[in-house]
LOSEPA-160872 format. One line per field, with one value per residue: residue in three letters; z, x, y of N, C-alpha, C in turn. Coordinates in pm, whole numbers, padded with zeros to 5 digits. Last residue first. Example, Ala and Ser with C-alpha at 12.3 -4.5 7.8 and 13.67 -1.06 7.14 Angstrom:
BEGIN
type [ser,ala]
n.z [00708,00780]
n.x [01285,01319]
n.y [-00225,-00569]
ca.z [00714,00780]
ca.x [01367,01230]
ca.y [-00106,-00450]
c.z [00787,00780]
c.x [01290,01320]
c.y [00003,-00330]
REM end
This chain:
BEGIN
type [unk,unk,unk,unk,unk,unk,unk,unk,unk,unk,unk,unk,unk,unk,unk,unk,unk,unk,unk,unk,unk,unk,unk,unk,unk,unk,unk,unk,unk,unk,unk,unk,unk,unk,unk,unk,unk,unk,unk,unk,unk,unk,unk,unk,unk,unk,unk,unk,unk,unk,unk,unk,unk,unk,unk,unk,unk,unk,unk,unk,unk,unk,unk,unk,unk,unk,unk,unk,unk,unk,unk,unk,unk,unk,unk,unk,unk,unk,unk,unk,unk,unk,unk,unk,unk,unk,unk,unk,unk,unk,unk,unk,unk,unk,unk,unk,unk,unk,unk,unk,unk,unk,unk,unk,unk,unk,unk,unk,unk,unk,unk,unk,unk,unk,unk,unk,unk,unk,unk,unk,unk,unk,unk,unk,unk,unk,unk,unk,unk,unk,unk,unk,unk,unk,unk,unk,unk,unk,unk,unk,unk,unk,unk,unk,unk,unk,unk,unk,unk,unk,unk,unk,unk,unk,unk,unk,unk,unk,unk,unk,unk,unk,unk,unk,unk,unk,unk,unk,unk,unk,unk,unk,unk,unk,unk,unk,unk,unk,unk,unk,unk,unk,unk,unk,unk,unk,unk,unk,unk,unk,unk,unk,unk,unk,unk,unk,unk,unk,unk,unk,unk,unk,unk,unk,unk,unk,unk,unk,unk,unk,unk,unk,unk,unk,unk,unk,unk,unk,unk,unk,unk,unk,unk,unk,unk,unk,unk,unk,unk,unk,unk,unk,unk,unk,unk,unk,unk,unk,unk,unk,unk,unk,unk,unk,unk,unk,unk,unk,unk,unk,unk,unk,unk,unk,unk,unk,unk,unk,unk,unk,unk,unk,unk,unk,unk,unk,unk,unk,unk,unk,unk,unk,unk,unk,unk,unk,unk,unk,unk,unk,unk,unk,unk,unk,unk,unk,unk,unk,unk,unk,unk,unk,unk,unk,unk,unk,unk,unk,unk,unk,unk,unk,unk,unk,unk,unk,unk,unk,unk,unk,unk,unk,unk,unk,unk,unk,unk,unk,unk,unk,unk,unk,unk,unk,unk,unk,unk,unk,unk,unk,unk,unk,unk,unk,unk,unk,unk,unk,unk,unk,unk,unk,unk,unk,unk,unk,unk,unk,unk,unk,unk,unk,unk,unk,unk,unk,unk,unk,unk,unk,unk,unk,unk,unk,unk,unk,unk,unk,unk,unk,unk,unk,unk,unk,unk,unk,unk,unk,unk,unk,unk,unk]
n.z [00693,00563,00614,00619,00362,00389,00347,00224,00278,-00053,-00317,-00418,-00635,-00891,-01185,-01480,-01623,-01929,-02219,-02365,-02521,-02783,-02944,-03096,-03156,-03191,-03369,-03225,-02925,-02617,-02292,-01957,-01795,-02059,-02370,-02681,-02965,-03205,-03501,-03687,-04039,-04259,-04286,-04257,-04315,-04081,-03889,-03993,-03962,-03686,-03618,-03713,-03546,-03286,-03282,-03069,-02908,-03069,-03223,-03483,-03602,-03315,-03174,-03038,-02977,-03060,-03077,-03226,-03309,-03563,-03561,-03563,-03295,-03282,-03318,-03231,-03148,-03004,-03013,-02981,-03147,-03472,-03587,-03850,-04100,-04256,-04367,-04140,-04101,-04341,-04303,-04091,-04225,-04431,-04284,-04150,-04367,-04516,-04477,-04193,-03919,-03831,-03564,-03385,-03272,-03054,-02938,-02726,-02769,-02536,-02327,-02105,-02092,-02182,-02160,-01898,-01755,-01887,-01847,-01574,-01582,-01725,-01556,-01325,-01435,-01508,-01256,-01155,-01332,-01274,-01011,-00929,-00849,-00711,-00531,-00643,-00758,-01024,-01065,-00831,-00595,-00419,-00279,-00382,-00396,-00533,-00548,-00736,-00718,-00705,-00490,-00426,-00415,-00417,-00391,-00324,-00255,-00157,-00119,-00152,-00379,-00722,-00929,-01256,-01537,-01691,-01708,-01444,-01443,-01648,-01538,-01321,-01454,-01591,-01374,-01249,-01452,-01540,-01513,-01295,-01101,-01146,-00924,-00795,-00670,-00552,-00469,-00322,-00329,-00042,00184,00431,00462,00231,00021,-00205,-00444,-00676,-00766,-00997,-01103,-01435,-01665,-01723,-01975,-02291,-02397,-02670,-02925,-03025,-03096,-02865,-02625,-02328,-02071,-02090,-02314,-02395,-02419,-02209,-02248,-02381,-02645,-02738,-02813,-02575,-02489,-02686,-02649,-02389,-02420,-02616,-02489,-02325,-02514,-02657,-02640,-02967,-03181,-03482,-03623,-03708,-03831,-03758,-03806,-03695,-03701,-03532,-03681,-03883,-04073,-04247,-04442,-04500,-04533,-04373,-04236,-04239,-04511,-04534,-04367,-04516,-04727,-04591,-04472,-04699,-04814,-04622,-04651,-04905,-04856,-04673,-04606,-04403,-04203,-04034,-04197,-04384,-04655,-04768,-04604,-04336,-04055,-03795,-03536,-03433,-03228,-03252,-03171,-03225,-03094,-02978,-02715,-02816,-02900,-02978,-03072,-03129,-03295,-03491,-03753,-04072,-04351,-04654,-04922,-04967,-04922,-04643,-04573,-04670,-04511,-04253,-04285,-04335,-04091,-03914,-04009,-03991,-03843,-03696,-03513,-03607,-03485,-03492,-03502,-03557,-03625,-03629,-03760,-03560,-03532,-03619,-03725,-03574,-03806,-03995,-04030,-04115,-03921,-03848,-03558,-03242,-02916,-02656,-02426,-02104,-01818,-01671,-01659,-01565,-01351,-01258,-01065,-01191,-01375,-01203,-01077,-01294,-01359,-01134,-01158,-01400,-01326,-01124,-01047,-00843,-00685,-00595,-00810,-00989,-01247,-01294,-00963,-00724,-00476,-00282,-00247,-00108,-00123,-00026,-00095,00000]
n.x [01143,01251,01475,01430,01604,01919,01992,02248,02499,02602,02556,02574,02542,02314,02144,02198,01987,01810,01733,01570,01638,01601,01675,01416,01054,00796,00705,00630,00450,00522,00443,00570,00784,01007,00833,00779,00674,00436,00264,00008,00016,00019,00365,00612,00785,00781,00890,01150,01245,01238,01424,01658,01670,01718,01885,01887,02171,02326,02348,02401,02171,01994,01702,01371,01083,00742,00407,00089,-00207,-00434,-00782,-00991,-00996,-00655,-00355,-00008,00326,00610,00965,01306,01489,01547,01736,01732,01793,01587,01508,01393,01163,01033,00981,00804,00584,00527,00462,00238,00056,-00046,-00379,-00434,-00573,-00524,-00279,-00001,00303,00553,00880,01147,01482,01601,01569,01389,01411,01367,01616,01715,01597,01700,01976,01996,01916,02130,02350,02280,02268,02535,02652,02543,02659,02929,02950,02684,02425,02138,01950,01717,01481,01450,01401,01614,01496,01523,01423,01474,01411,01439,01377,01394,01362,01255,01273,00995,00900,01061,00947,01020,00954,01064,01003,01031,01042,01035,01218,01358,01390,01431,01172,01142,01322,01205,00954,01031,01123,00894,00720,00857,00839,00613,00737,01027,01311,01646,01749,01856,01813,01926,01864,01990,01904,01877,01925,01950,02221,02309,02237,02456,02373,02387,02287,02272,02163,02087,02194,02545,02712,02743,03028,03247,03250,03255,03019,02904,03044,03248,03306,03366,03107,02774,02576,02403,02204,01987,01992,01985,01742,01617,01580,01414,01186,01106,01037,00838,00622,00536,00463,00250,00074,-00066,-00330,-00331,-00077,00259,00576,00904,01247,01567,01921,02237,02524,02582,02533,02717,02705,02428,02263,01976,01816,01572,01505,01472,01253,01061,01034,00938,00699,00547,00534,00381,00144,00074,00032,-00181,-00414,-00516,-00483,-00759,-00908,-00940,-00960,-00735,-00510,-00516,-00314,-00069,00144,00467,00728,01083,01417,01767,02087,02257,02160,01827,01496,01158,00832,00508,00201,-00096,-00163,-00051,-00166,-00034,00045,00310,00401,00381,00589,00809,00792,00839,01108,01230,01180,01326,01590,01713,02016,01990,02026,01989,01682,01349,00996,00675,00343,00007,-00295,-00592,-00940,-01193,-01218,-01007,-00760,-00703,-00407,-00146,00041,00321,00511,00409,00321,00103,00207,00343,00157,00025,-00234,-00331,-00501,-00648,-00640,-00515,-00715,-00919,-00791,-00752,-01021,-01108,-00948,-01046,-01310,-01282,-01029,-00858,-00556,-00404,-00130,00077,00005,-00069,-00192,-00040,-00037,00097,00042,00127,00077,00121,00066,00085]
n.y [00175,00486,00757,01099,01275,01438,01774,01973,02074,02080,02068,02413,02699,02803,02707,02897,03142,03093,03251,03399,03704,03923,04222,04411,04461,04521,04332,04110,04194,04020,03886,03825,03768,03751,03699,03558,03708,03603,03631,03543,03555,03711,03712,03606,03816,03973,03799,03772,04034,04059,03862,03982,04203,04094,03770,03486,03329,03036,02810,02857,02948,03082,02921,02870,02701,02752,02659,02711,02664,02726,02655,02476,02385,02362,02201,02235,02165,02263,02219,02317,02437,02525,02793,03022,03136,03207,02972,02848,03005,02954,02681,02686,02802,02617,02387,02477,02506,02299,02395,02605,02786,03120,03153,03202,03108,03220,03147,03193,03125,02872,02688,02580,02224,01973,01848,01868,01658,01437,01474,01420,01152,01043,01091,00939,00681,00649,00639,00402,00219,00259,00175,-00056,-00107,00042,-00215,-00468,-00545,-00525,-00258,-00083,00157,00472,00758,01095,01436,01760,02098,02395,02748,02998,03161,03172,02907,02605,02282,01947,01612,01293,00938,00585,00417,00389,00176,00190,00177,00389,00476,00578,00792,00950,01006,01160,01393,01480,01534,01742,01940,02068,02402,02440,02536,02443,02176,01874,01553,01249,00922,00639,00305,00087,-00071,00034,00059,00199,00398,00567,00826,01080,01404,01665,01965,02070,02156,02122,02304,02133,01942,01992,01744,01488,01385,01291,01528,01524,01441,01166,01107,01061,00880,00902,01083,00993,00940,00690,00605,00547,00815,00913,00749,00814,01085,01059,00934,01141,01331,01195,00926,00869,00750,00546,00354,00455,00445,00554,00578,00654,00635,00662,00822,01109,01313,01407,01208,01185,01394,01250,01075,01203,01179,00901,00871,01000,00820,00587,00674,00734,00479,00349,00487,00396,00127,00130,00372,00526,00807,00965,01255,01448,01402,01541,01493,01268,01362,01299,01375,01299,01323,01322,01410,01448,01539,01721,01733,01731,01831,01743,01812,01710,01791,01773,01771,01802,01630,01524,01523,01503,01756,01765,01590,01738,01968,01867,01787,02035,02164,02010,02078,02325,02215,01884,01578,01244,01091,00968,00983,00855,00940,00835,00941,00988,00892,00857,00601,00352,00217,-00079,-00265,-00268,-00260,-00063,-00149,00006,00071,00117,00370,00312,00419,00606,00491,00251,00299,00599,00789,00996,01073,01162,01379,01549,01601,01738,01968,02072,02127,02319,02530,02593,02595,02902,03008,02993,02974,02716,02622,02394,02130,01888,01546,01240,00890,00562,00214,-00118]
ca.z [00673,00635,00541,00700,00439,00337,00441,00193,00366,00087,-00236,-00419,-00508,-00826,-01040,-01408,-01558,-01784,-02158,-02247,-02488,-02662,-02918,-02990,-03187,-03092,-03422,-03283,-03068,-02693,-02428,-02054,-01738,-01916,-02287,-02538,-02894,-03083,-03439,-03568,-03917,-04172,-04333,-04224,-04415,-04207,-03875,-03985,-04096,-03767,-03583,-03769,-03690,-03319,-03274,-03195,-02905,-03000,-03086,-03400,-03649,-03449,-03160,-03147,-02909,-03101,-02996,-03232,-03187,-03531,-03544,-03688,-03353,-03201,-03393,-03201,-03254,-02969,-03072,-02932,-03037,-03378,-03555,-03716,-04019,-04174,-04457,-04199,-03996,-04310,-04414,-04067,-04108,-04463,-04380,-04074,-04284,-04552,-04524,-04334,-03972,-03887,-03686,-03365,-03396,-03069,-03037,-02739,-02781,-02665,-02363,-02201,-02039,-02185,-02286,-02002,-01717,-01876,-01982,-01626,-01512,-01780,-01690,-01317,-01373,-01613,-01349,-01089,-01325,-01409,-01041,-00981,-00802,-00813,-00558,-00597,-00613,-00975,-01063,-00963,-00627,-00530,-00241,-00396,-00333,-00536,-00483,-00706,-00714,-00821,-00561,-00440,-00508,-00352,-00486,-00268,-00360,-00119,-00185,-00070,-00255,-00613,-00854,-01112,-01460,-01647,-01829,-01491,-01348,-01661,-01664,-01296,-01367,-01666,-01476,-01178,-01407,-01584,-01532,-01418,-01111,-01157,-01048,-00764,-00789,-00516,-00582,-00296,-00392,-00140,00049,00384,00570,00246,00156,-00146,-00339,-00653,-00686,-00958,-01020,-01308,-01605,-01695,-01833,-02208,-02358,-02527,-02884,-02970,-03203,-02961,-02686,-02468,-02089,-02061,-02239,-02363,-02528,-02197,-02189,-02237,-02607,-02684,-02919,-02663,-02411,-02672,-02778,-02419,-02320,-02648,-02591,-02265,-02420,-02721,-02549,-02855,-03118,-03352,-03633,-03635,-03861,-03736,-03838,-03682,-03738,-03571,-03571,-03826,-03993,-04125,-04383,-04470,-04641,-04423,-04262,-04111,-04453,-04613,-04331,-04390,-04753,-04673,-04389,-04599,-04885,-04649,-04525,-04883,-04952,-04630,-04718,-04393,-04331,-04032,-04112,-04246,-04569,-04830,-04638,-04482,-04115,-03926,-03570,-03520,-03242,-03278,-03166,-03236,-03139,-03124,-02743,-02703,-02938,-02881,-03120,-03026,-03296,-03360,-03660,-03935,-04268,-04514,-04885,-04971,-05060,-04724,-04540,-04721,-04656,-04285,-04250,-04436,-04215,-03905,-04012,-04102,-03879,-03781,-03531,-03578,-03570,-03416,-03570,-03462,-03681,-03552,-03778,-03656,-03488,-03555,-03817,-03581,-03675,-03993,-03971,-04217,-03970,-03903,-03700,-03322,-03040,-02746,-02521,-02242,-01899,-01700,-01714,-01682,-01328,-01367,-01033,-01082,-01423,-01295,-00998,-01219,-01456,-01167,-01040,-01388,-01435,-01091,-01162,-00816,-00794,-00553,-00728,-00848,-01200,-01357,-01108,-00762,-00611,-00271,-00334,-00084,-00173,00003,-00104,00000]
ca.x [01162,01156,01433,01444,01483,01837,01970,02124,02391,02639,02474,02617,02540,02444,02147,02191,02113,01812,01830,01511,01688,01541,01716,01514,01194,00866,00736,00763,00458,00508,00489,00467,00680,00989,00934,00752,00795,00468,00387,00033,00034,-00098,00243,00499,00766,00735,00754,01061,01237,01158,01284,01614,01652,01590,01880,01844,02044,02331,02303,02516,02225,02050,01829,01468,01200,00876,00511,00222,-00149,-00303,-00673,-00955,-01109,-00777,-00464,-00144,00232,00483,00841,01191,01537,01440,01738,01687,01899,01645,01567,01516,01265,01075,01067,00939,00643,00564,00572,00359,00097,00087,-00288,-00455,-00500,-00615,-00345,-00144,00232,00419,00793,01016,01381,01596,01702,01364,01450,01254,01540,01764,01570,01555,01919,02035,01833,01995,02345,02303,02149,02431,02687,02512,02513,02880,02971,02817,02530,02244,01993,01850,01487,01493,01286,01585,01561,01482,01485,01406,01490,01375,01459,01324,01446,01221,01398,01076,00841,01060,00972,00997,00970,01014,01055,01005,00979,01048,01094,01372,01340,01552,01233,01062,01340,01342,00962,00976,01211,01014,00684,00838,00969,00636,00626,00952,01176,01547,01754,01833,01814,01897,01879,01933,01987,01822,01937,01814,02146,02337,02183,02402,02454,02338,02377,02221,02267,02047,02094,02415,02696,02710,02889,03223,03235,03379,03094,02951,02937,03227,03265,03473,03216,02879,02670,02506,02326,01974,01981,02114,01828,01653,01662,01546,01256,01152,01137,00964,00697,00579,00572,00375,00106,00019,-00253,-00379,-00214,00162,00441,00798,01115,01452,01798,02118,02441,02627,02427,02696,02833,02510,02359,02049,01954,01641,01528,01576,01378,01104,01084,01060,00810,00574,00601,00517,00218,00101,00134,-00051,-00346,-00529,-00446,-00635,-00909,-00923,-01066,-00868,-00550,-00523,-00437,-00111,00015,00385,00605,00955,01308,01631,01993,02266,02292,01919,01635,01263,00969,00604,00339,-00032,-00261,-00003,-00184,-00057,-00093,00234,00405,00292,00450,00780,00780,00709,01006,01234,01128,01180,01539,01622,01928,02061,01968,02083,01801,01470,01124,00782,00476,00119,-00182,-00492,-00802,-01165,-01203,-01133,-00804,-00750,-00539,-00249,00004,00186,00498,00477,00369,00159,00112,00368,00217,00166,-00215,-00243,-00381,-00629,-00711,-00445,-00587,-00944,-00835,-00637,-00935,-01169,-00936,-00905,-01282,-01335,-01106,-01001,-00627,-00476,-00249,00109,00037,00055,-00204,-00101,-00020,00042,00093,00058,00149,00050,00146,00000]
ca.y [00031,00403,00636,00979,01246,01329,01666,01904,02115,02092,01981,02274,02630,02802,02723,02772,03107,03110,03162,03340,03570,03869,04085,04393,04434,04600,04465,04111,04171,04144,03877,03854,03852,03729,03765,03549,03669,03676,03583,03624,03476,03723,03777,03519,03710,04028,03848,03655,03975,04150,03842,03854,04221,04155,03916,03546,03401,03165,02795,02819,02820,03091,02992,02879,02756,02711,02722,02650,02716,02671,02750,02539,02458,02360,02263,02191,02202,02201,02270,02240,02354,02491,02650,02989,03072,03313,03070,02795,02993,03090,02723,02631,02866,02755,02381,02447,02620,02347,02291,02570,02671,03021,03197,03185,03134,03165,03212,03131,03230,02940,02737,02689,02354,02063,01842,01960,01796,01451,01488,01552,01250,01034,01151,01083,00738,00652,00747,00529,00232,00283,00317,-00022,-00197,00052,-00077,-00428,-00539,-00655,-00348,-00136,00030,00385,00632,00967,01331,01629,01997,02270,02629,02915,03133,03292,03003,02735,02392,02080,01714,01424,01056,00703,00371,00485,00192,00207,00062,00320,00420,00465,00682,00900,00931,01027,01316,01443,01435,01615,01891,01931,02309,02468,02481,02550,02255,02014,01638,01388,01013,00770,00407,00180,-00128,00009,-00007,00057,00391,00444,00766,00944,01321,01533,01905,02011,02244,02061,02276,02248,01947,02006,01882,01539,01451,01192,01452,01554,01581,01261,01047,01158,00885,00801,01134,01005,01080,00733,00656,00435,00722,00972,00751,00678,01045,01128,00861,01014,01361,01237,01037,00830,00856,00589,00400,00374,00491,00457,00631,00566,00704,00588,00779,00984,01252,01485,01244,01068,01370,01366,01033,01189,01311,00968,00806,01059,00954,00583,00627,00837,00587,00300,00498,00538,00167,00079,00305,00381,00748,00888,01136,01491,01353,01546,01630,01285,01313,01349,01317,01383,01246,01386,01312,01500,01437,01700,01678,01730,01808,01773,01793,01750,01741,01787,01824,01785,01749,01490,01557,01378,01705,01848,01555,01603,01979,01927,01689,01930,02221,02008,01940,02301,02327,01981,01711,01352,01100,01001,01004,00875,00917,00886,00850,01029,00895,00985,00713,00427,00263,00059,-00255,-00256,-00393,-00067,-00128,-00095,00129,00015,00314,00349,00313,00632,00626,00246,00218,00505,00665,00930,01022,01052,01263,01499,01532,01609,01882,02032,02034,02187,02482,02602,02531,02783,03029,02984,03109,02763,02633,02521,02183,02023,01652,01366,01008,00686,00336,00000]
c.z [00585,00604,00628,00622,00516,00424,00377,00288,00336,00169,-00088,-00334,-00523,-00693,-00986,-01259,-01479,-01727,-02009,-02187,-02362,-02639,-02784,-02968,-03066,-03090,-03321,-03326,-03118,-02840,-02499,-02193,-01838,-01865,-02141,-02460,-02746,-03020,-03318,-03495,-03800,-04048,-04229,-04256,-04385,-04309,-04004,-03974,-04097,-03908,-03659,-03741,-03758,-03467,-03325,-03181,-03039,-02997,-03005,-03253,-03564,-03483,-03302,-03102,-03009,-03008,-03036,-03148,-03169,-03406,-03507,-03678,-03476,-03268,-03311,-03289,-03219,-03066,-03020,-02992,-02987,-03273,-03448,-03699,-03874,-04072,-04381,-04286,-04055,-04201,-04390,-04181,-04086,-04346,-04414,-04164,-04213,-04467,-04564,-04373,-04120,-03948,-03731,-03488,-03371,-03203,-03041,-02833,-02808,-02661,-02502,-02240,-02146,-02123,-02294,-02125,-01832,-01838,-01976,-01763,-01556,-01711,-01747,-01453,-01363,-01558,-01459,-01181,-01260,-01409,-01180,-01003,-00853,-00763,-00670,-00617,-00557,-00824,-01017,-00953,-00770,-00527,-00340,-00341,-00336,-00475,-00482,-00648,-00676,-00832,-00689,-00523,-00531,-00452,-00412,-00373,-00301,-00230,-00127,-00144,-00163,-00491,-00737,-01051,-01312,-01556,-01797,-01612,-01393,-01568,-01681,-01423,-01347,-01581,-01550,-01276,-01337,-01544,-01586,-01427,-01242,-01176,-01041,-00891,-00750,-00641,-00537,-00413,-00371,-00212,-00053,00244,00529,00350,00194,-00009,-00281,-00550,-00663,-00878,-00965,-01235,-01470,-01627,-01805,-02062,-02278,-02499,-02736,-02926,-03152,-03080,-02794,-02522,-02234,-02088,-02215,-02275,-02500,-02312,-02185,-02170,-02458,-02645,-02870,-02771,-02498,-02587,-02762,-02550,-02355,-02547,-02618,-02363,-02356,-02622,-02585,-02765,-03001,-03293,-03494,-03652,-03791,-03765,-03817,-03724,-03727,-03612,-03623,-03704,-03943,-04032,-04250,-04399,-04613,-04534,-04316,-04129,-04324,-04557,-04406,-04342,-04625,-04691,-04465,-04516,-04789,-04721,-04542,-04755,-04933,-04724,-04677,-04496,-04316,-04169,-04116,-04147,-04426,-04731,-04688,-04513,-04266,-03964,-03698,-03554,-03313,-03278,-03185,-03230,-03139,-03174,-02889,-02747,-02812,-02944,-03011,-03077,-03175,-03368,-03521,-03840,-04126,-04433,-04745,-04926,-05077,-04868,-04621,-04695,-04718,-04436,-04288,-04410,-04325,-04031,-04008,-04106,-03999,-03811,-03623,-03608,-03528,-03513,-03468,-03536,-03574,-03616,-03711,-03670,-03600,-03506,-03750,-03657,-03685,-03854,-03960,-04160,-04071,-03958,-03744,-03469,-03117,-02878,-02612,-02332,-02041,-01782,-01753,-01738,-01444,-01350,-01140,-01044,-01314,-01342,-01087,-01141,-01387,-01264,-01069,-01271,-01429,-01200,-01137,-00931,-00761,-00669,-00693,-00755,-01050,-01312,-01163,-00913,-00626,-00403,-00301,-00170,-00150,-00043,-00076,00000]
c.x [01053,01182,01344,01394,01506,01713,01880,02109,02259,02519,02511,02522,02583,02431,02289,02201,02095,01948,01836,01605,01620,01596,01660,01547,01284,01015,00809,00803,00601,00516,00464,00519,00572,00883,00908,00868,00764,00593,00418,00152,00066,-00088,00133,00365,00647,00705,00697,00916,01142,01139,01192,01467,01605,01566,01747,01837,02015,02193,02305,02478,02341,02115,01878,01595,01314,00978,00646,00321,-00013,-00251,-00545,-00844,-01071,-00883,-00591,-00242,00093,00378,00722,01066,01426,01493,01634,01687,01859,01745,01629,01585,01398,01181,01120,01034,00786,00637,00621,00481,00228,00136,-00154,-00351,-00532,-00534,-00444,-00215,00085,00362,00658,00927,01246,01493,01704,01495,01431,01286,01429,01675,01604,01515,01769,01971,01868,01900,02204,02285,02162,02303,02583,02543,02472,02728,02917,02826,02669,02368,02096,01872,01620,01511,01323,01469,01527,01556,01434,01491,01411,01469,01380,01423,01361,01316,01376,01201,00930,01011,00957,01033,00936,01047,00997,01062,00944,00972,01120,01235,01377,01521,01362,01125,01263,01366,01101,00972,01161,01108,00808,00803,00955,00773,00675,00835,01111,01409,01652,01849,01777,01914,01838,01966,01918,01936,01862,01810,02003,02250,02189,02343,02383,02430,02310,02328,02209,02170,02049,02323,02556,02696,02863,03074,03201,03370,03224,03025,02994,03112,03244,03437,03321,02984,02786,02605,02437,02101,01966,02112,01968,01751,01710,01638,01398,01231,01195,01073,00832,00664,00626,00489,00246,00039,-00172,-00289,-00267,00024,00344,00664,01014,01327,01685,02005,02314,02543,02468,02595,02815,02638,02450,02144,02039,01786,01608,01608,01494,01234,01132,01120,00942,00696,00639,00598,00362,00181,00172,00061,-00205,-00445,-00442,-00610,-00772,-00920,-01059,-00979,-00693,-00576,-00428,-00247,-00037,00256,00506,00844,01177,01532,01853,02184,02305,02050,01720,01399,01066,00742,00414,00109,-00204,-00102,-00139,-00065,-00129,00090,00327,00286,00351,00635,00747,00687,00867,01127,01124,01116,01387,01560,01840,01964,02054,02017,01890,01587,01234,00914,00579,00251,-00061,-00388,-00709,-01022,-01170,-01113,-00944,-00795,-00579,-00388,-00109,00155,00351,00457,00442,00195,00180,00261,00238,00232,-00071,-00212,-00283,-00497,-00696,-00511,-00513,-00814,-00857,-00675,-00812,-01083,-00993,-00886,-01139,-01305,-01151,-01088,-00775,-00559,-00317,-00008,00069,00096,-00074,-00125,-00087,00069,00022,00123,00064,00135,00058,00089]
c.y [-00024,00257,00551,00858,01117,01313,01561,01786,02047,02139,01989,02193,02486,02728,02718,02798,02979,03073,03191,03237,03521,03731,04041,04248,04417,04570,04552,04252,04181,04113,04009,03835,03887,03826,03731,03611,03671,03618,03669,03562,03568,03636,03779,03584,03620,03921,03903,03699,03856,04093,03936,03831,04094,04172,03970,03697,03469,03231,02922,02805,02769,02958,03019,02950,02753,02776,02664,02730,02649,02742,02677,02642,02538,02447,02249,02267,02150,02254,02191,02301,02262,02394,02622,02837,03052,03258,03187,02898,02950,03088,02864,02665,02816,02821,02523,02438,02593,02462,02354,02466,02652,02908,03090,03240,03102,03205,03142,03212,03164,03051,02798,02755,02461,02199,01945,01962,01892,01592,01508,01576,01392,01131,01151,01147,00890,00713,00760,00647,00363,00301,00352,00128,-00164,-00020,-00077,-00278,-00493,-00658,-00489,-00233,-00005,00253,00527,00854,01201,01525,01866,02171,02508,02794,03054,03267,03123,02840,02524,02184,01849,01523,01183,00823,00487,00433,00287,00228,00069,00202,00347,00398,00558,00782,00870,00942,01174,01357,01386,01503,01756,01875,02175,02372,02524,02487,02367,02096,01779,01474,01153,00862,00541,00252,-00043,-00051,-00039,-00011,00243,00470,00643,00879,01186,01461,01776,01959,02192,02161,02226,02207,02073,02014,01887,01684,01510,01253,01362,01472,01619,01404,01155,01093,00981,00803,01032,01051,01100,00877,00689,00477,00607,00885,00804,00675,00907,01094,00926,00935,01233,01257,01085,00951,00801,00695,00432,00434,00398,00519,00521,00640,00604,00682,00716,00950,01116,01422,01314,01102,01252,01329,01147,01146,01299,01106,00869,00997,01022,00722,00628,00797,00700,00406,00450,00559,00314,00122,00263,00306,00597,00826,01067,01377,01406,01511,01639,01424,01331,01291,01382,01310,01338,01283,01386,01384,01498,01582,01634,01666,01809,01752,01834,01716,01791,01731,01843,01850,01719,01619,01510,01397,01577,01798,01636,01566,01844,01936,01741,01825,02115,02064,01936,02163,02291,02095,01795,01487,01215,01006,01025,00882,00946,00844,00912,00919,00942,00994,00846,00556,00321,00098,-00109,-00244,-00389,-00205,-00136,-00067,00022,00079,00213,00291,00363,00522,00652,00384,00224,00431,00559,00798,00943,00989,01142,01374,01474,01529,01744,01936,01983,02084,02339,02553,02526,02727,02897,03006,03111,02902,02693,02519,02319,02094,01783,01473,01132,00802,00457,00124]
REM end
């Protein structure tokens, strides 16, 4: 029998009062399979219910313009993107994209057409071969998947969990950026637990990302505490875990991998770029046009969340220049002008403002300072 207590607020730090949200949280927590991975596998030709979309999963080497190329291929094949999540980390990219047939607005059933989609997207993910070393994967499935949950697993399986970095360098030999999280893993020998301590800047979905990483690494949490300081915006997490085989971490290599994978889980969704919002009437090929404009202005997409609601596109992009640096105001003025009737807004700290107000804006946050000195472990229970 387990017992967990959570004190939560809404996204603005206020008391949660929306009854629909509260009921939805209760329903999800009462569901035994809510956090389980959805069944994902090769297309077998079986048609899904007509109200479902077709889900595409991609992993491969990241490069400027990659999402633009993916969107262009799908548009050329008369596929409409209705929802997508794109993450990049350590020069790897992963995406879960939901598409429908342009003509019918329904899931695509034709096995030959889906095979063509997979073939062309595989070619895009492989790039020119020389600069795209490493594994690539494309999968086409019928039905929808929980994109964020799948992305954690895809990036871990792809090697995007941090284990590809050796000696402070990534797989291309380039220095890795300083970790956005401070993670310590130690033994609690008397209780046969592994103690995991994580300290970083607080943000939405941080707890979800951390627990997804522990679950994908096949660790079970027995005891834990989570604390978020509103003033400092610092988050502190502490867990007593064991592997699913009942043993704590048994080697330095296993503990090091746990540290790297937790750091990666935090970093993937960190706001490390200029946040742009596109809000406009949805139309076929819109996403292809938007990402083409980004590419032509040398913007690199770090992360993206694409959604269509009631006929309107609600897209959010985190971008940098092609070298990973902050974007200057002149570039954003040019992007805003080329997108025409699309409503493009640059998110700023404490609010947002139209692009026309210009000026270089960076949402790069400073990493937390300090150390693990003085951190006290919670009392372990038998």
